[in-house]
N, C-alpha and C positions, 0 to 999 in steps of 0.2 A: 765676593755675590755681596749684596746690597741689601740688608733687611729693611723693609718700610718701617718709617719713622712715623712715628703715632704723634699726635698735637699735644702738647702739654694743659691744652685745656680737656680736651678728650679724656686724658687718664686723671689729671682731678676730678672729673665729674665723678668715673667709674670709683675711686676713692672714697670720695664722700658719700656715695651712696653706699657703699658697703659698710658706713663706718656710721650710719643712722639707723636708729633702730626701726624695725617695718612699722607701719600705720594701719592699725585692724582697728575693729570694732569693742571695744573695752567687754568682756562676761558680764554679762547680769548677772544680779544678785540669782540666788538660788530661789524658788519659792518657800512661805511661809504661814503658820498658820497658828491656830490653838483654838479648842474647843470646849466648853461646858454642855453638858446634858442631862437630862432627867426623865428615865421610864418608869412610868407609875400606873396605876389600877384605878380611873377615874370612876365618878358614879357612872350606874349601872352596867362595868364593865369587868362583871364577874368572872367571864371567862379568861380575863388575863392571868397570865402565870404570875407575875411582878406583883405580886402584892405587897412586898415591905418598900418596891423602888430600888431602881441603879441607877447609878451618878457616872457620870464618866466625864474624866479630865483627858486630856490630851494636849500637852504632855500633863504626868500627873506630876503634883505640887504639893511635896507632904506637908498634911496641915493646913492647907489654906484651898478654899473654892475659887474656881475662876473667877474674874471679873475682868469685865469687859468695861473700862471707864478709861477718862484722858488722866486720871492719876493714878491706876493702880494698873497700867498693862500688863498682863500675865506672859508666863513662859512662852515660846516658840517653841513648834515641830518647825525645825528645818530640813527640805527634804534633802534626803542622801546622807543625812549627819545622824538624830536621833528620831526618824521618823519616813515619812513620805508622805508630801503634799503636791497636789498637782492641782493648778487653777487660770480659769481664763474670766476674768472682768472685762468689756468689751462694751462699746456705746453700740446704743441699740434706739435709735432714733432718740427721746427726749429721755429715754432708761437707760441701763444697764442689764445686759446679759451674763448671769453667774452662772458657771458650772464650777464648783470646786471637792475635792477630795481631800479629808486628812486623815492618816492610821500611825498608827504606833502600834509596837508588837512587845514591850517593856512595858512595867510588870505582866502585862496580860494584851491581848489584841483588841481595841478598840477603834472601830471607823465611822466615820460622818461622812453623807455624802449631802451636798444639798444644789438644787437646779431650780433657777427662776429669772424673769426680770421684775427688777428695781427699779423706780425712779427716786430719787432725791430727794430724802425727806418721809418718801412715802412708811404707812406704818398697816398698813392693809395688804402687802401685796400677797400673791399666790403662788406657792411654788410646790418645789417635792423634797423630801428627806428621808436617807435611808440610814440607819443607826445597827451596827454590829457591834455587840461587845460579848466578851470571854466570860464576865459575870451573869450574863442571860441567864436565868435556869434552865429554858430548852437549848439554850445555843445556838435558838435562831435571830435571822437578821432581821430589825421593822423596817417598813416604807410605808411610805405615805405620798398621795400625790393631791392633797390638799390641803397643806399646811400654810400658815399664814405668816407673813417676815415684815418683820421693821426692821427700817435705816434711820428710823428716828428717836435723837436723844429723845428720852422722856423727861431729863434733867440738864444741867450743865454741866454736869461731868459724867455723863456718859458718854461713849466713845461712840456711837453710833452713827455711820457714814460709808459712803461709799463714791467713787471717784473708779475712773477707767483704769484697770491693773490692781485694785484693793478692796476689800469691804469689809466691814465691822456690821454684823448683823444681829438679829435674834429671832429666833421661831415657835411657834405652838402648834402643836399637832394636836387635835380633840380625839383623832381618831387614826392610829397607825396601827400595822396589825403584821403580823410575823407571816411565814407561808401557811401555816395551818389555821389563818381567819381568825387569832387571839389577838381582838382589839383592844390595846389601851392608850395612855395616854404621854404625848412627850411635850418639851419645851428645852431650849438651848441658847447657846449663845455660839457667835464665829467669829474669826477671823482671818482671811488671808490675805495676801500681801506678796508682792512680786509677782504677781500675775503677769501670764500673756494677755493680750489686748487686741 
């Protein structure tokens, strides 16, 4: 009984295919970000329970307030490493649609969520912000759909910017309220990088 013979070219193709590494798309880096925010009682906001103010850093940087500048980029929260980051910065006409959430649980729970559409260089974009912080006396989260965002640098070292997949921005909320309608004021900065597009 005679076995079929395989051509040398066919055998060489099988062997070389087995030795070559498989081709696949590289795994994208995880989403990452950072934020600093401040909640406080503004003028005429006597019902705000945060008399002395609450400030948050995500992640916590001991002895140092977060700064979003081209010369002093703050530490990052990396999704799945030292916290949770989910974000999408996708083109929307001549602007970008931004949806981002950053959360840490140590040394205490803090969360910042932003949502809006911002054009490059814009300093008066409208959007929404939610802040939750275990240091808030009532334990409540605060939200507003009427915050003002900027992605326009105020000076040569401020790193505010936006592009597909990333945003460095700031926000101001003159009226941000908890579930009990206690109205306070808020301001902050945020960075989201390696975002979905």
